[in-house]
N, C-alpha and C positions, 0 to 999 in steps of 0.2 A: 379874504377868498384865499381858501386854502389851496397850496401849488405843489408842483411835484417837477422834480427833475430829468430831463431826459437830456441824450447826446445825438447826434448824429453824424454819419460817415458816409463816404463814397467809393467808388470802385478803386481810386487810386490809394486807400488804405490797406486794400488787399486781403487777404484771408484771416481776418482776426482772430486771436487765438482765445481760447477761453481763457487763457490768464487775463487776458485784458479785460475780458467781460466780468469775470469774477471780481476785478478790480474795481469796475465801474459799480456793481452791486454791492461791495462792501463800502463804497464812499458815497451811498445813499441815492445814486440813480436810480429812476425807476425801470426807465425802458430806453429802447434805441431806436431810430429810424434808419434804414438802410437805403441808400439810392439804387434802384433796381433797373432804369433805364437812362441814359444819360447823354439823350438827344440823338446820338449818331449809334451808339451801341449799348451793349446791356453789360451790367455787373455781373462777370462769371462768378462771382462768391455768394451774392445775395442769397442763395437760398442757404447755403451753410452756415454764414455767419446768422442769418435770422434763426434758424432751428438750434444753433450753439447758443444763442444768447438766452431762448426759451427755454433750453436745459440749463441755464444759470439762473432761473426764476426770473428774468428781465422782460417785461413786456414788449412788444415789437409793432414796428409801424415800417410803411415805404413810400419813397417820393419818386418821382419821374419827371424827367425835364421837357419840356414843351418845347416847340421851335415850327417851322413852317410844315411839318409833319401833319394829317390831319389828325384831331385829338383822340377819335376813335383807334387810330391805329398805334396811336402812342401807348395809350391802355393796354391795348393788346399785348403788346410787346415787354410792357411791365409786367401786366400778368403772367406773360409766359416765364418771365426772368424768373420770378419768383415761385411759381409752381404750387404746390401743397401750401406754403408758406403765407401766401396772400389772405387765405380765409383767417388765419392766426394776428393776420397784423389789426392793432386798435382803429387806425386810420390810413389813407390813402392820399397823399400829397401831390397832387399837381404842382410841380415846380416852373413858374411863372417868373422869367428873369433873362429870356434872349429876345432881340428884336426881331419883328417878321411876324411873331403870333398875332392872329386874329381874334376879335371876340367870339366868332363863331367856333375856332379852333376849341378856345375854353370851353364854351359850353359844349361841346361835343364831347369833349373828353370829360369834363363833370357829369355827363350823361353817359355815357360809357363805363367810369367807374363806378355808379350805383348800380347799373347793370350787372356788372361784375361782381354784386354785393359786396361792393368797397362804401367806406365813409370817407367822401371826400373832405379835404381843407385844404385853403390856395395858400401855397407857399410862394411869399415874394419879399420884395423890400418895397417901403414908400418910395425911394429914390427911383426904382425903375417903375412903378404903377404912375409916378407922376410923370416921366420920361415917354412913358404909352400913352399917356394922354394927351402930349404933345404930338406923337406920329400919328395917332387917329383922328386928332382935331376935336375930340370932342372926349369927356370922362367915362371911362369904361363903368358899366355898373352891375357891381358883382354882390350887395349888399346883403343877397339871402345866403349866401355859403360863408362859414366862418373861416378866421385867414390865421395865417402862421407868418409872421412878421420879423424881418430881420432888421433891426436896430442894434448896432454893437455900442450900446452906451454904458456896456459891463454890470448893469444893474438886474438883478434876477428878479424880476417882477413883471405886470401885466399893464404897467402905468405909461403906455404908447398908444397913442391915437393914429388909427388907422388912416390912410390916407382916402381921400374921398371916393367912393364906389366898393371899397372893401367893406366885408363882413363884419362884425365884432370880432377882436382879437382872443383867440382860446391860445396860441402858444406864441413865446417871445423868444428868438433865437438872439440872445443879448451879447454872446460874445463867437467869435470865429474861429478859424481854423488855430487850435492851443494842442500842445505836445502833452499829453495825458494817459494814464493805463497803458503805456506801451504802444500808444499809436498816436493819431490826430485825429479830435473831435472837434465839433461846434458844441457849444453848450446853450441850453434851453431850459426856461420854465414854462409849466402849461398850468391851465385851472384842471384842479383834481376833479371838480363836478363834471368836465367835460368828458375827462378823460373815462369817469366811471360810466357814462353813457356808454362809451365806445366799447367797455370790458361787458356789459349789461349786453351789448348786439352779438357776441361771440361766445355767451355761454354754451354749453354743451347739454344737451339732456342727458338725463340721468339714467345710465345703463340698466336694461333690465335684467331681473335676477337672472340665475342660469335655472335650467330645467332641471332636476334630478334624473340622474341615469335611469335606466329600468332595473328592477329588481328581482331577485329569484322570487319563485310563488311563496316559500314559507316565511319571507320576509314582507310580504303583502302589506301586514298590519302595521310594523313600524315603519316601511316607506311612505304608508299611508299618512302616517301623523308629520312626517319631515315635509311632504308634500302641502300639507293644510299651514305648516308654520311658514312656508315660503311664500303661500298664496296671500296669507295673510298679513305677510311683510310688506309683501308687492303692493296691496292694496294701501298700506299705509304710507307708502313712496308715492304712490299716484297720490292720495290725499295731501301729502306735503307739496307736490307739487301743484294741484290746483290752488292752493293757499298761497302759493308765491306768486301764481300767476294774478291772483287778485288783488297783490299790492301794489299800490301807486308807482311803478317803477317806470322811470324816462326812458321808453322805447320810440322807436321810429314808426311813424303810423300814418294813415290817411288824417289829414288834417280835419278839424270841426267837431262838433259836438259829438259825444257818443252818451249811452244810458239815459234812455228817456226817463222823463220824471213820472211820478204815479206808479202804478202798478203796471206789470208787464202783461202782453197779450194774452197770458193763460189765467190770468187774475191773480197771480203770486205777490209776495212780498217786493217792496221798490227795491231794484237793483243799486247799487252803485254807481252813481252819475261821474262822468270823468270827461273831461275836453282834453283833446290833442291841439297843441299849441299851433299855430302856424304864421307864416311871416306878416310882421307888422301888428301883432298881437301885443296886448298889453292887460296886467290885471285888472285894470277897470273896464276896458273893454269886453273882456270875458266876463265878468260879472253884471254888466248890462244885458249879458245874454239870458239870465236866468234873475227870476222875480224873487226879490225880497234877500238876495245875494248881495255881499260887499267884498270887494277887492282884499278888503283885510282879513275877511273869514277865509278866502281862499289861498290867500297867502299862509295864514296859520295853519290849514289843513297841509300844506306841501311844500314847508319851510325847508326839509331835510332833502328835498327835491330840488328846489329853487336856489337855495344857499342865503345866506347874508342880504342880500339885495335883492329885493322884489321886482326890480326893473329889468333883471339880467334872466329872463326868461329866452327861450330859442325854439324853433320850431323844432317840433318832433318830441317834447315833452307833455307826458302825460300827466294832467293834474284833475285831483279830485275834486268835485263842486260838492261841498257842504250842503 
């Protein structure tokens, strides 16, 4: 599995300068996750640090600490602290490591994160999750959500088994507070395939071509040719966008099968069949939904999306059905 390196830091690191962020980029760090809400108050530097990181060509994300406060309120305060930078973040991580939180608080917070167009991943440690299980008297079940797990074993890999009730690990915080790059950071590795899905979520549409300014009457013919050229270029851009949308890119969408078999309602050619992965799916289960299709065929058609392990599919992936 291809990995990428991330750092994370909190308000205690202050207004991290561009020099530190450039040093991270030079060292091969892909992105930085900055705490936006720390349970009692906001990080007053989060907007500037996130924007400065993007200016240094680092990907960005944010985490926010949950406690007894209602989950929706915590998300609202994190959203307010981030401002316009929220929408540029690849992921948005509810931080679960303070006793007193309830399952409903976390569920409300996850929903509020999605309602704010965020992409949630649960940050916690196996130690806390097991402690929380004892407090609740039962194991909390959040299998449907990806997890970012702190296990300080010094190994930059994803070979960490999540505590029962946590979803598949996508980020591993393998080293805690460390003096580096002129500040203090935690070190993480992440699944590049999962991060690429996040990058696809925030791709902006191609801007429309500018309309030429009105021309003097004597130049009508020349300007008409220029306008025709702009129109042609615009159509070519629109055609490229349409082609891109038809590619099997793993974007989050409604679960279930799409792309009916056979001809469409107008009698045209058979459209490309796709299936959006939902929780609990496997390639075998998906193949059983389509006559004459094997899971090996589905995997072969979607290997660039799924990766090297056919068992590592996740809700939201859009698969082509051959």
